[in-house]
C-alpha positions as CSV (number, residue, x, y, z in Angstrom):
1,A,-0.1,15.1,21.7
2,C,3.0,12.9,22.5
3,M,1.3,9.6,23.5
4,A,-2.6,8.4,23.9
5,S,-3.1,5.4,26.2
6,G,-5.6,3.9,28.1
7,D,-8.6,1.0,27.4
8,G,-11.4,3.3,26.2
9,K,-11.6,5.3,23.1
10,V,-9.3,8.4,22.5
11,V,-11.3,11.5,19.9
12,L,-9.1,13.9,17.9
13,Y,-11.2,16.1,16.3
14,N,-10.8,18.9,14.2
15,I,-7.1,19.8,14.9
16,V,-4.8,21.8,12.7
17,N,-1.2,21.6,13.3
18,N,1.5,24.5,11.4
19,A,4.5,23.6,13.1
20,N,7.2,21.4,12.2
21,V,7.6,18.1,14.0
22,T,11.3,16.8,14.2
23,G,12.4,13.8,16.4
24,F,15.8,13.0,17.0
25,T,18.0,11.1,13.9
26,T,19.3,8.7,16.3
27,Q,17.1,5.4,17.6
28,D,15.7,6.0,21.5
29,T,12.9,3.3,21.9
30,A,12.0,4.5,24.7
31,T,10.9,7.9,23.4
32,Y,7.2,8.8,21.7
33,A,7.1,12.0,19.6
34,G,4.4,13.7,19.6
35,L,6.3,17.4,18.8
36,L,9.5,16.2,19.6
37,G,10.8,12.9,20.0
38,N,12.0,9.9,17.7
39,A,10.7,6.9,18.3
40,Y,6.9,8.0,17.2
41,T,7.0,10.7,15.0
42,G,3.7,12.6,14.0
43,G,1.9,16.2,13.4
44,I,-0.8,15.2,15.8
45,L,0.2,12.8,17.4
46,G,3.3,10.5,18.3
47,A,1.5,7.7,19.2
48,L,-1.8,5.7,19.9
49,D,-0.1,3.0,22.6
50,N,-2.7,0.5,24.2
51,K,-1.3,-3.1,24.7
52,S,-4.0,-4.9,26.7
53,V,-5.7,-7.2,24.4
54,G,-9.1,-8.1,24.9
55,T,-10.4,-4.5,25.9
56,T,-12.5,-2.1,23.7
57,A,-9.3,0.2,23.3
58,S,-9.8,2.7,20.1
59,I,-9.2,5.8,18.0
60,E,-10.8,7.9,16.1
61,I,-8.8,10.6,14.1
62,I,-11.4,12.8,12.0
63,E,-11.1,15.9,10.2
64,C,-7.3,16.8,11.8
65,V,-4.7,18.8,9.1
66,N,-1.3,18.7,9.6
67,N,0.7,21.3,7.3
68,G,4.0,21.0,9.0
69,N,7.1,18.9,8.1
70,V,7.5,16.1,10.1
71,K,10.6,14.1,10.1
72,G,11.3,11.1,12.9
73,F,13.3,8.2,13.0
74,H,11.0,5.0,13.5
75,C,7.8,5.0,12.7
76,T,6.7,8.7,11.3
77,G,3.6,9.8,9.9
78,G,1.9,13.2,8.7
79,I,-1.0,12.8,11.4
80,T,0.4,10.0,13.8
81,G,3.7,7.8,14.1
82,I,2.0,4.7,15.3
83,L,-1.6,3.1,16.1
84,Y,-0.6,0.1,18.6
85,V,-3.3,-1.6,20.1
86,N,-2.1,-4.7,20.2
87,D,-5.1,-7.1,19.7
88,S,-2.4,-10.3,19.3
89,E,-6.1,-12.6,20.3
90,Y,-7.7,-11.2,17.4
91,T,-11.0,-10.4,19.6
92,G,-12.3,-7.6,16.8
93,E,-12.5,-5.4,19.6
94,Q,-9.8,-2.7,19.0
95,T,-10.3,-0.3,16.6
96,A,-8.8,2.6,14.6
97,T,-10.7,4.7,12.5
98,V,-9.2,7.9,10.5
99,T,-11.9,9.8,8.9
100,N,-11.1,12.9,6.4
101,C,-7.7,14.0,7.7
102,T,-4.9,15.6,5.8
103,N,-1.4,15.9,5.4
104,N,0.3,18.8,3.5
105,G,3.7,18.3,4.9
106,N,6.6,16.7,3.7
107,V,7.7,14.0,6.0
108,E,11.1,11.6,6.5
109,G,11.4,9.0,8.1
110,L,15.4,8.2,8.6
111,S,14.4,4.2,9.5
112,T,11.8,2.3,8.5
113,Y,7.7,2.6,8.1
114,T,6.7,6.1,7.1
115,G,3.1,7.3,5.8
116,G,1.2,10.5,4.9
117,M,-1.1,9.8,7.3
118,V,0.4,7.3,10.0
119,G,3.4,5.3,9.8
120,R,2.6,1.9,11.2
121,V,-0.4,0.3,12.3
122,Y,0.2,-2.6,14.4
123,Y,-2.1,-5.1,15.8
124,V,-5.2,-3.9,14.8
125,V,-8.6,-5.7,13.7
126,D,-10.3,-3.0,12.4
127,A,-8.1,-0.2,10.9
128,N,-10.6,2.0,8.7
129,F,-9.5,4.9,6.2
130,F,-11.4,7.4,4.7
131,G,-11.3,10.0,2.5
132,C,-7.9,10.8,3.4
133,I,-5.3,13.0,1.3
134,N,-2.1,13.4,1.5
135,N,-0.5,16.2,-0.6
136,G,3.3,15.9,0.9
137,E,6.2,14.5,-0.1
138,I,6.9,11.0,1.5
139,K,10.6,9.6,2.1
140,G,11.1,6.4,3.9
141,A,14.0,4.3,4.6
142,G,11.4,1.2,4.4
143,N,8.0,0.9,4.5
144,T,7.1,3.8,2.7
145,G,3.4,4.5,1.6
146,G,1.1,8.0,0.7
147,L,-1.5,7.1,3.2
148,I,0.5,3.9,5.3
149,G,4.0,2.4,5.3
150,H,3.4,-0.6,6.9
151,T,0.5,-2.0,8.5
152,T,1.0,-5.2,11.0
153,N,-1.4,-8.2,11.9
154,T,-4.4,-5.9,10.8
155,S,-7.3,-5.8,9.0
156,L,-7.3,-2.7,6.5
157,I,-10.2,-1.2,4.9
158,M,-9.2,1.8,3.3
159,R,-11.7,3.8,0.9
160,V,-11.9,7.1,-1.3
161,C,-8.0,8.4,-0.3
162,Q,-6.1,10.2,-2.4
163,N,-2.2,10.3,-2.3
164,N,-0.7,13.1,-4.6
165,G,2.8,13.7,-3.2
166,T,6.4,11.9,-4.4
167,I,6.9,8.7,-2.9
168,S,11.1,7.6,-2.6
169,N,12.8,5.4,-0.8
170,L,16.3,6.4,1.3
171,V,18.4,3.2,1.2
172,V,19.3,2.0,4.0
173,E,21.5,-0.8,4.6
174,G,18.7,-3.7,6.9
175,E,15.8,-2.1,6.2
176,T,13.4,-3.2,3.5
177,P,12.5,-0.2,1.1
178,Y,8.8,-1.6,0.2
179,A,6.7,2.0,-1.6
180,G,3.4,2.4,-2.6
181,G,1.0,5.3,-3.6
182,L,-1.4,4.2,-0.5
183,V,0.3,1.7,1.4
184,G,3.9,0.7,1.5
185,Y,3.2,-3.3,3.2
186,A,-0.4,-4.0,3.9
187,Q,0.3,-7.3,5.6
188,G,-3.5,-8.1,6.9
189,T,-4.0,-10.8,9.3
190,K,-4.1,-14.3,10.3
191,S,-7.3,-14.7,11.9
192,D,-9.8,-16.9,10.5
193,K,-12.4,-14.1,10.7
194,F,-11.0,-13.0,7.3
195,A,-11.3,-16.4,5.3
196,A,-11.8,-15.5,1.8
197,G,-14.1,-18.3,1.7
198,D,-16.5,-16.3,3.9
199,G,-16.1,-13.2,1.3
200,K,-13.9,-11.7,4.3
201,Y,-10.8,-10.0,2.7
202,A,-8.3,-8.9,5.4
203,N,-7.2,-5.9,3.0
204,Q,-9.6,-4.0,1.2
205,V,-8.1,-1.4,-0.7
206,E,-11.0,1.0,-3.0
207,F,-11.9,4.0,-4.8
208,C,-8.3,5.0,-4.1
209,I,-6.2,7.2,-6.2
210,N,-2.6,7.7,-6.8
211,T,-1.3,10.3,-8.6
212,G,1.8,10.9,-7.7
213,T,5.4,9.3,-8.6
214,I,6.7,6.1,-7.3
215,T,10.2,5.6,-6.4
216,G,11.6,2.4,-4.2
217,S,14.4,0.0,-4.1
218,C,12.6,-3.3,-3.5
219,R,9.0,-4.1,-3.9
220,T,7.0,-1.4,-5.7
221,G,3.5,-0.5,-6.5
222,G,1.2,2.3,-7.9
223,I,-1.7,1.7,-5.0
224,L,0.2,-0.9,-3.1
225,G,4.2,-1.9,-2.4
226,S,3.4,-5.1,-0.8
227,T,0.7,-7.3,0.5
228,G,0.4,-10.3,2.4
229,A,2.6,-12.3,4.4
230,D,3.5,-16.3,4.2
231,G,0.9,-18.9,6.0
232,A,-2.5,-17.5,6.3
233,Y,-2.4,-13.8,6.2
234,G,-3.0,-11.4,3.5
235,L,-6.2,-12.3,2.0
236,S,-6.9,-8.7,-0.2
237,H,-9.0,-7.2,-2.6
238,T,-7.7,-3.7,-4.5
239,R,-10.9,-2.5,-6.9
240,Y,-12.1,0.5,-8.5
241,C,-8.5,2.4,-8.1
242,I,-6.6,4.4,-10.2
243,N,-2.9,5.5,-10.4
244,T,-2.0,7.7,-12.7
245,G,2.1,8.1,-11.2
246,N,4.9,6.3,-12.9
247,V,6.3,3.5,-10.7
248,T,10.1,2.6,-10.9
249,N,11.6,0.3,-8.7
250,N,15.6,0.7,-8.3
251,G,16.2,-2.9,-8.7
252,L,18.2,-3.2,-5.1
253,G,16.7,-6.4,-3.8
254,A,18.2,-10.1,-4.2
255,S,15.2,-12.2,-5.3
256,A,12.6,-11.7,-8.3
257,A,10.0,-11.5,-6.0
258,A,11.9,-8.6,-4.2
259,N,12.6,-6.5,-8.3
260,A,8.6,-6.4,-8.9
261,A,6.9,-3.4,-9.8
262,G,3.4,-3.1,-10.7
263,G,1.0,-0.1,-12.0
264,I,-1.3,-1.0,-9.3
265,Q,0.3,-3.4,-7.0
266,G,4.0,-4.2,-6.9
267,Y,3.9,-7.7,-5.1
268,G,1.1,-10.2,-3.4
269,Y,2.7,-12.7,-0.7
270,G,1.5,-16.4,-1.8
271,S,1.1,-19.8,-0.6
272,G,-0.3,-22.4,-3.1
273,D,-4.4,-22.3,-2.6
274,K,-4.4,-19.9,0.8
275,E,-3.8,-16.9,-0.7
276,Y,-5.8,-14.1,-2.3
277,A,-4.9,-11.9,-4.1
278,Y,-7.8,-10.0,-6.5
279,V,-6.9,-7.0,-8.1
280,T,-10.3,-5.5,-10.1
281,D,-12.0,-2.6,-11.8
282,C,-8.8,-0.5,-11.4
283,I,-7.0,1.8,-13.7
284,T,-3.6,2.9,-14.6
285,T,-1.8,5.3,-16.7
286,G,1.2,6.1,-15.6
287,N,4.5,4.1,-16.7
288,I,6.5,1.8,-14.5
289,E,9.9,0.1,-14.9
290,A,11.9,-2.8,-12.7
291,L,15.8,-1.6,-13.2
292,N,17.3,-4.9,-11.9
293,P,19.4,-6.3,-15.2
294,E,18.7,-9.7,-14.0
295,L,15.6,-10.0,-12.1
296,G,13.4,-6.9,-12.2
297,I,9.6,-7.5,-13.2
298,A,7.7,-4.8,-14.5
299,A,3.6,-5.4,-15.1
300,Y,0.5,-2.9,-15.5
301,F,-1.0,-4.6,-12.7
302,L,0.3,-7.0,-10.0
303,G,4.2,-7.5,-10.8
304,Y,5.0,-11.2,-8.3
305,I,2.8,-13.4,-6.8
306,S,2.9,-17.2,-5.4
307,S,-1.0,-18.0,-5.8
308,N,-3.6,-20.1,-7.3
309,N,-6.3,-17.6,-6.1
310,A,-4.9,-14.7,-7.8
311,M,-7.1,-12.9,-10.0
312,M,-7.0,-9.9,-11.9
313,A,-10.5,-8.5,-13.6
314,R,-11.5,-5.7,-15.8
315,N,-8.9,-3.6,-15.1
316,S,-7.7,-1.2,-17.9
317,A,-3.8,0.3,-18.9
318,T,-2.0,2.4,-20.6
319,G,1.5,3.7,-20.6
320,S,4.6,2.0,-20.5
321,I,6.4,-1.3,-19.5
322,Y,9.9,-2.0,-18.9
323,A,12.8,-3.9,-17.7
324,P,15.9,-4.8,-18.8
325,S,15.7,-8.0,-17.9
326,G,13.1,-8.1,-20.8
327,R,10.5,-10.0,-18.0
328,T,7.5,-7.2,-18.6
329,Y,4.3,-8.5,-19.0
330,A,0.3,-7.1,-19.1
331,L,-0.9,-8.7,-16.3
332,G,2.2,-9.8,-14.0
333,W,4.2,-12.9,-13.0
334,N,2.4,-15.7,-11.0
335,N,5.8,-17.7,-10.0
336,K,4.2,-21.1,-8.7
337,G,0.6,-20.9,-9.4
338,T,-2.0,-19.8,-12.2
339,Y,-4.7,-17.3,-12.6
340,T,-7.9,-17.8,-11.6
341,E,-10.8,-18.5,-14.4
342,G,-11.8,-15.1,-13.3
343,T,-8.9,-13.4,-14.7
344,V,-11.0,-11.6,-18.0
345,G,-11.8,-8.6,-19.2
346,N,-8.6,-6.8,-18.3
347,N,-7.6,-3.5,-21.2
348,L,-4.5,-3.1,-22.9
349,L,-3.5,-0.8,-25.4
350,A,-4.1,-2.2,-28.6
351,T,0.0,-1.6,-29.7
352,N,0.7,-3.7,-26.5
353,I,3.9,-5.9,-27.5
354,H,4.5,-7.2,-23.8
355,K,3.2,-11.2,-23.2
356,L,0.5,-11.3,-20.8
357,A,1.3,-13.1,-17.7
358,Y,3.8,-15.9,-16.4
359,E,2.7,-18.6,-14.7
360,N,4.2,-21.5,-12.4
361,G,7.4,-21.5,-14.2
362,V,5.9,-20.6,-17.8
363,D,5.1,-18.1,-19.8
364,S,1.5,-18.5,-20.2
365,E,-0.2,-18.9,-23.8
366,K,-3.6,-18.2,-22.8
367,T,-5.4,-15.0,-23.8
368,F,-7.0,-14.2,-20.8
369,D,-9.8,-12.5,-22.1
370,C,-8.3,-8.9,-23.2
371,G,-10.0,-6.1,-24.6
372,I,-8.3,-2.8,-26.2
373,T,-8.3,0.4,-24.1
374,D,-9.8,3.2,-25.2
375,E,-7.1,6.0,-25.0
376,T,-9.6,8.4,-26.2
377,A,-12.4,7.4,-23.4
378,L,-9.9,8.1,-20.9
379,I,-9.1,11.6,-22.2
380,N,-12.4,12.6,-22.7
381,G,-14.1,10.9,-19.2
382,K,-16.5,8.5,-20.9
383,A,-14.3,5.8,-19.2
384,I,-13.8,7.4,-15.5
385,A,-17.8,8.2,-15.8
386,D,-18.6,4.3,-17.0
387,F,-16.0,3.2,-14.0
388,N,-17.9,5.2,-11.3
389,A,-21.4,4.1,-12.5
């Protein structure tokens, strides 16, 4: 399909595409793209475009497979280019669910928003991705992810998804080249419905795996490249996830925040007491690099945040972390905040030489109750068995 639209429910079920899908290579925002076009290009669906606020418009994409290579300009995905329902008043009635879908084709976006499943998810109060797998190589000019390139004002729940493809950014002037194993940039939503005090999070990514190599030019992470936005956006929790891929930030950003790389998450927006970014019960075994010679920050878990409500707990790491700037931290860099008291139980190599954390302008002297990663347990599967339990 080129475009699906309407105030009811759209269901795409058990569809297989074996054709290569090529959009135009220059921008024409008036064109939607299913099997041919440029603005929104996908292997199964170019765009879901439901702009009516307050309706019950929704989409379900179930057990669909794309085997073709997909190439487009703006919003390019292996399954669909964009899911756009525009619930700007956060009524919670517009939803998108993508279940047990697989992309095997290579996906290339010549402009921003490129993903193995979806290029961009836009104003969807409840967006759910369950059991989806990307096996293709994903290249995008900005906001590139193994499953999703970018979510805008969207509450994302992603469970039991996996990326096995290489993720990389094309360098294009004016783009924001964030890259993540599952999501390039998960913005979240500013709705009061997702207040952290209620135990709700605008982004929940759990039980997901990345095995692909990730190379970005700004904010780069093994599971999430970047999450959140200024103000009350970006309440997020990444848990029970595994990254085995190498993560490299090529260091083309203009700030320390942009030049961060993390084994689980590259960057989290922070705003003092308003932002919550939790990384818990995750494993990372890849090598992490932040190559900007002056501003690069490399960390096992979360590269950069400014928040008094950031927490990392019960994570385990192997692999190496490297930054020519010397800014290497086992837990992460908290620019204008301190980690919560719950930042405990993280396991590092016995040979760890890196500082544990940076907090509020200085290298932290806290121990954060860190333990030792048992590499033997990782190799023989015992750690994974305990983790799954």
